[in-house]
C-alpha positions in Angstrom: -34.4 -21.6 -0.8 -32.2 -20.7 2.2 -34.0 -18.3 4.5 -31.8 -15.8 6.4 -32.2 -15.6 10.2 -32.0 -11.8 10.1 -32.2 -9.0 7.5 -30.8 -5.6 8.5 -31.8 -2.7 6.4 -30.0 0.6 6.6 -28.8 3.6 4.4 -26.2 1.5 2.7 -25.7 0.9 -1.0 -24.3 -2.6 -1.0 -25.9 -6.0 -0.2 -23.9 -8.3 2.0 -24.3 -11.7 3.6 -22.5 -13.2 6.6 -22.6 -16.4 8.6 -22.2 -15.8 12.3 -20.2 -18.1 14.6 -23.4 -19.8 15.8 -24.4 -20.5 12.2 -27.0 -17.8 11.8 -27.3 -16.1 8.4 -27.4 -12.3 8.4 -28.1 -10.2 5.4 -27.4 -6.4 5.3 -29.4 -4.6 2.6 -30.3 -1.1 1.5 -33.6 0.2 2.9 -35.5 0.2 -0.4 -34.1 -2.9 -2.0 -36.9 -5.3 -3.1 -37.2 -8.6 -1.2 -37.0 -10.4 -4.6 -33.5 -8.9 -5.1 -32.4 -10.1 -1.7 -33.7 -13.6 -2.4 -31.9 -13.7 -5.8 -28.7 -12.7 -4.0 -29.1 -15.5 -1.5 -29.8 -18.0 -4.2 -26.6 -17.0 -6.0 -24.7 -17.5 -2.8 -26.3 -20.8 -1.9 -23.3 -23.0 -2.5 -21.1 -20.7 -0.4 -23.7 -20.6 2.4 -24.0 -24.4 2.5 -20.2 -24.9 2.6 -19.8 -22.2 5.3 -22.7 -23.7 7.4 -21.1 -27.1 7.1 -17.8 -25.7 8.5 -19.5 -24.0 11.3 -21.5 -27.1 12.3 -18.3 -29.2 12.3 -16.5 -26.7 14.5 -19.4 -26.4 17.0 -19.6 -30.2 17.2 -15.8 -30.5 17.6 -15.8 -28.1 20.5 -19.2 -28.8 22.0 -17.6 -29.8 25.4 -15.6 -26.5 25.5 -18.6 -24.4 24.6 -20.6 -26.1 27.4 -17.7 -25.6 29.9 -17.2 -29.3 30.4 -13.6 -29.0 29.2 -11.3 -26.0 28.6 -8.6 -25.2 26.2 -5.1 -24.2 27.1 -2.7 -23.5 24.2 -4.9 -25.6 21.9 -5.1 -28.6 24.2 -8.3 -29.8 25.8 -8.4 -30.3 29.5 -11.2 -32.1 31.3 -12.5 -30.1 34.3 -12.7 -32.1 37.5 -13.8 -30.9 40.9 -11.2 -32.0 43.5 -10.0 -31.5 47.0 -7.4 -28.9 46.1 -6.7 -25.4 47.3 -6.4 -23.7 43.9 -7.0 -24.4 40.2 -4.3 -26.6 38.8 -3.9 -28.0 35.3 -1.8 -31.1 34.6 -1.9 -34.3 32.6 -4.9 -33.2 30.5 -7.0 -32.4 33.6 -7.9 -29.1 35.2 -8.5 -29.6 38.9 -11.0 -27.2 40.4 -11.4 -26.6 44.1 -14.6 -28.2 45.4 -15.0 -25.5 48.0 -16.0 -23.0 45.2 -19.8 -22.9 44.7 -20.9 -24.2 41.2 -22.4 -20.8 40.3 -19.0 -19.1 41.0 -16.9 -21.6 39.0 -16.9 -19.7 35.6 -15.9 -16.5 37.3 -13.0 -18.2 39.1 -11.9 -20.0 36.0 -12.0 -16.8 34.0 -9.8 -15.1 36.5 -7.4 -18.0 36.5 -7.2 -17.8 32.7 -6.4 -14.1 32.9 -3.5 -14.7 35.3 -2.2 -17.5 33.1 -2.5 -15.4 30.1 -0.7 -12.5 31.8 2.2 -14.7 32.8 2.6 -16.8 29.6 1.8 -14.2 27.0 3.8 -11.3 28.5 6.9 -13.6 28.6 6.3 -14.7 25.0 5.7 -11.2 23.6 8.9 -10.0 25.2 10.8 -12.8 23.7 9.4 -12.2 20.2 10.0 -8.4 20.5 13.6 -9.0 21.4 13.9 -11.5 18.5 12.4 -9.0 16.0 14.3 -6.0 17.4 11.1 -4.2 18.3 10.1 -2.4 21.5 6.7 -1.7 23.0 5.9 0.5 26.0 3.3 -1.5 27.9 1.4 -4.8 27.8 -2.1 -5.5 29.0 -4.5 -8.5 29.2 -8.0 -7.6 28.2 -11.5 -9.0 27.9 -12.6 -7.3 24.7 -15.4 -8.6 22.6 -14.6 -9.4 19.0 -10.9 -8.7 19.1 -7.9 -10.9 19.8 -5.6 -7.9 20.3 -4.7 -4.3 19.5 -1.8 -1.9 19.5 -2.0 1.9 19.8 0.3 4.8 18.9 1.6 5.0 22.4 3.1 1.5 22.1 0.4 -0.2 24.3 -0.3 -3.7 23.2 -3.5 -5.3 24.5 -4.2 -9.0 24.2 -7.5 -10.8 24.8 -7.0 -13.3 27.6 -8.7 -16.0 25.4 -5.6 -16.0 23.2 -4.1 -18.4 25.9 -6.7 -20.9 24.7 -5.2 -21.0 21.2 -2.5 -23.3 19.8 1.0 -21.8 20.3 1.6 -21.2 16.6 -1.5 -19.0 16.5 -0.5 -17.3 19.7 2.8 -16.3 18.1 1.0 -15.1 15.0 -1.3 -12.8 17.0 1.6 -11.4 19.1 3.6 -10.9 16.0 0.7 -9.1 14.3 0.4 -6.6 17.1 4.1 -6.1 17.3 4.2 -5.2 13.6 1.7 -2.4 14.3 4.6 -0.7 16.1 6.1 -0.3 12.6 2.8 0.3 10.6 -0.4 1.4 12.3 -2.5 0.0 9.6 -3.2 -3.2 7.5 -1.4 -2.0 4.4 0.6 -4.3 2.1 3.8 -3.1 3.8 2.3 -4.1 7.2 1.5 -7.7 6.0 5.0 -8.0 4.4 6.5 -7.2 7.8 4.3 -9.8 9.5 5.2 -12.4 6.9 8.9 -11.6 7.2 8.8 -12.0 11.0 6.4 -15.0 10.9 6.5 -17.1 7.7 3.6 -19.3 9.1 1.2 -16.3 8.9 -1.1 -17.7 6.2 -1.5 -21.0 7.9 -2.1 -19.4 11.3 -4.7 -16.9 9.9 -6.6 -19.7 8.4 -6.4 -21.9 11.5 -7.6 -18.9 13.7 -10.9 -18.9 11.9 -11.9 -22.1 13.6 -11.6 -20.5 17.0 -13.8 -17.5 16.6 -16.4 -19.0 19.0 -13.9 -18.6 21.9 -14.5 -14.8 21.9 -18.1 -15.5 23.1 -17.1 -17.7 26.0 -16.8 -16.7 29.7 -19.1 -13.8 29.4 -21.8 -14.9 31.8 
């Protein structure tokens, strides 16, 4: 039988199971629920668990070099990181050149800041273009470093986008930006909201499914 990595008991009524981005199995259960009931539930979900774990394992193997900071992603493309005699970080021809004068222990911090600047320049230009195309208007745009979120939009028209979005393929970038722009019309995830997203961006279903593969990015550059 599959054994969960963690069982969280609380004053809840339902029993749920989830597979985290690192492949750990987490069960959330009511406080007084018998362990035998939890085991029965896990057994019923066994095929789903195994399929999900296989997907997670494949993804982690595919992006092992990115997770270990040997390579980086820019708009879905992998760039090999090379230390070079250069004054600033520069990406070209599939290689990201990193100044050798920067101490190894400082490299992630510098690379993260570089990503933020790149995201600010590229994503703000892109969201302005999309807003104009859709006939929508927002009040402000901000690059953030939130955990667990790709983006957000508030009632004041402030759109916040996680800097890690710049690591995603461009068609997913457009989906995320369109998603947040549509919150200017509907501040919820109602059927009407999703119809607006689909109307503006017909590739929504494909992009949403593809985005699932990149959840691990939200945990990177947090050291």
